[in-house]
VOMARBA-34087 format. One record per residue (C-alpha): residue in three letters; x negated, y, z. Coordinates in steps of 0.001 Angstrom, whole numbers, padded with zeros to 6 digits, always signed. Example, Ala and Ser with C-alpha at 12.3 -4.5 7.8 and 13.67 -1.06 7.14 Angstrom:
2
ALA-012300-004500+007800;SER-013670-001060+007140;
END
This chain:
182
UNK-118430-064465+078123;UNK-114786-065229+078703;UNK-112175-062921+077235;UNK-108967-062633+079186;UNK-105926-061671+077194;UNK-103580-059724+079366;UNK-100408-058012+078225;UNK-100738-054355+077324;UNK-098677-052009+079445;UNK-098156-048831+077381;UNK-097216-046916+080534;UNK-100630-047413+082175;UNK-103080-048366+079416;UNK-104752-045177+078159;UNK-106408-047009+075237;UNK-102984-048095+074019;UNK-101693-044539+074383;UNK-104567-043074+072389;UNK-103935-045632+069640;UNK-100323-044567+069421;UNK-100533-040794+069697;UNK-100442-038846+066449;UNK-103283-036383+067085;UNK-104703-033651+064829;UNK-106996-036045+062961;UNK-104181-038494+062231;UNK-101818-035671+061268;UNK-104447-034521+058751;UNK-105016-038034+057385;UNK-101326-038773+056984;UNK-100614-035318+055552;UNK-103221-035679+052826;UNK-101892-039117+051864;UNK-098310-037841+051716;UNK-099448-034833+049671;UNK-101439-036988+047237;UNK-098473-039327+046771;UNK-096147-036380+046152;UNK-098628-034907+043630;UNK-098450-038138+041618;UNK-094690-037746+041296;UNK-094459-033949+041026;UNK-097764-032549+039691;UNK-096627-028888+039844;UNK-095272-029119+043390;UNK-097958-027003+045063;UNK-095785-023886+044684;UNK-093285-025582+046978;UNK-095249-027791+049393;UNK-098800-027435+050669;UNK-101034-029544+052883;UNK-100447-027036+055670;UNK-096648-027318+055386;UNK-096814-031123+055579;UNK-099129-030891+058608;UNK-096668-028504+060287;UNK-093846-030942+059515;UNK-095800-033745+061215;UNK-096610-031483+064178;UNK-092876-030865+064556;UNK-092134-034606+064395;UNK-094825-035350+066954;UNK-093795-032586+069353;UNK-090030-033104+069175;UNK-089777-036847+068492;UNK-093194-038119+069616;UNK-094079-039531+066215;UNK-096719-042242+066453;UNK-099547-043381+064198;UNK-097678-046531+063180;UNK-094727-044438+062050;UNK-097081-042272+060001;UNK-098510-045382+058342;UNK-094972-046586+057647;UNK-094020-043189+056160;UNK-097004-043312+053782;UNK-095993-046820+052657;UNK-092337-045871+052219;UNK-093122-042743+050183;UNK-095466-044756+047967;UNK-092700-047302+047446;UNK-090234-044508+046570;UNK-092610-042983+043996;UNK-093463-046398+042509;UNK-089754-047275+042156;UNK-089122-043927+040452;UNK-091779-044816+037918;UNK-090668-048415+037293;UNK-087004-047422+037044;UNK-087815-044466+034802;UNK-085740-042181+037037;UNK-087014-038827+038201;UNK-085303-038015+041478;UNK-088138-036193+043207;UNK-088740-032615+042041;UNK-089953-029250+043355;UNK-086495-028302+044571;UNK-085844-031374+046711;UNK-089277-032258+048121;UNK-088359-030878+051548;UNK-085145-032891+051704;UNK-086976-036024+050551;UNK-089564-035528+053318;UNK-086793-035164+055902;UNK-085148-038351+054576;UNK-088530-040083+054693;UNK-089009-039109+058347;UNK-085425-040030+059206;UNK-085652-043464+057584;UNK-089092-044068+059079;UNK-087751-043421+062573;UNK-084704-045595+061893;UNK-086922-048462+060728;UNK-089485-048206+063529;UNK-087452-047361+066617;UNK-084815-048945+068778;UNK-083221-045600+069627;UNK-082785-043053+066857;UNK-081531-039535+066297;UNK-078296-039139+064400;UNK-078326-037522+060982;UNK-076627-034466+062483;UNK-079758-033856+064589;UNK-081901-033854+061447;UNK-079418-031648+059596;UNK-079391-029083+062412;UNK-083173-029191+062908;UNK-083903-028510+059240;UNK-080799-026473+058401;UNK-079570-028943+055792;UNK-075875-029511+055163;UNK-074912-032865+056755;UNK-073160-034089+053618;UNK-076181-033228+051473;UNK-078496-034994+053923;UNK-076309-038121+054057;UNK-076111-038256+050250;UNK-079868-037707+049979;UNK-080531-040522+052435;UNK-078331-042840+050370;UNK-080120-041834+047138;UNK-083469-042482+048798;UNK-082314-045941+049920;UNK-080939-046734+046460;UNK-084227-045710+044854;UNK-086142-048199+047026;UNK-083389-050792+046457;UNK-082587-050656+050186;UNK-085940-052392+050755;UNK-087377-050876+053920;UNK-089596-053855+054748;UNK-093336-053473+055191;UNK-095347-056580+055947;UNK-098197-056663+058429;UNK-100870-056956+055734;UNK-099672-053784+054009;UNK-099510-051953+057344;UNK-103127-052772+058199;UNK-104341-052036+054662;UNK-102859-048515+054815;UNK-103969-048045+058435;UNK-107578-048893+057512;UNK-107384-046705+054401;UNK-106329-043787+056607;UNK-108858-044645+059310;UNK-111739-044621+056827;UNK-110922-041138+055535;UNK-113807-038813+056473;UNK-112830-035866+058633;UNK-114723-032599+058934;UNK-113936-030350+061873;UNK-113896-026766+060607;UNK-112969-025242+063958;UNK-109585-024000+062761;UNK-108079-027313+061686;UNK-109124-030792+060654;UNK-109724-031085+056951;UNK-110036-034240+054961;UNK-112258-034947+052031;UNK-109783-035104+049161;UNK-111934-037489+047133;UNK-109787-040397+048356;
END
């Protein structure tokens, strides 16, 4: 059987579109990974951020900015890098009070790294009611923590993608839930 490789046209190829779209299952997978990473850095953070609040944040990003699966994978990798750098540098930047701002910076930097056209910081500040100066300073602190290293190689991307893909999902009718044994 001969396989013909033809270019993928995202405008007409429904398989490509379904790969890209951040649906409920992917929102749940990415949310649980972000939450687990945050728990490693801030164990008592559950008073401030819950799985539901992270899922709602991703729903907002998908509905307003059409966040894609690849961007979710990138966000997981970038947050892991941030938390790992905090540990190796012995600096505690992330805490209960700034988790929301860090998540906004994470989304902002993810979009900046993955897209050709981006929203300005003022859009993010208005959307999340954060002072522009505070948001700009927080973005700079985030970048300094990761040593301005925003690179993610293809191998890491696919490793995280497969890790997320293999997470078991149970449909409870109300929302997708993920087995937290991962």
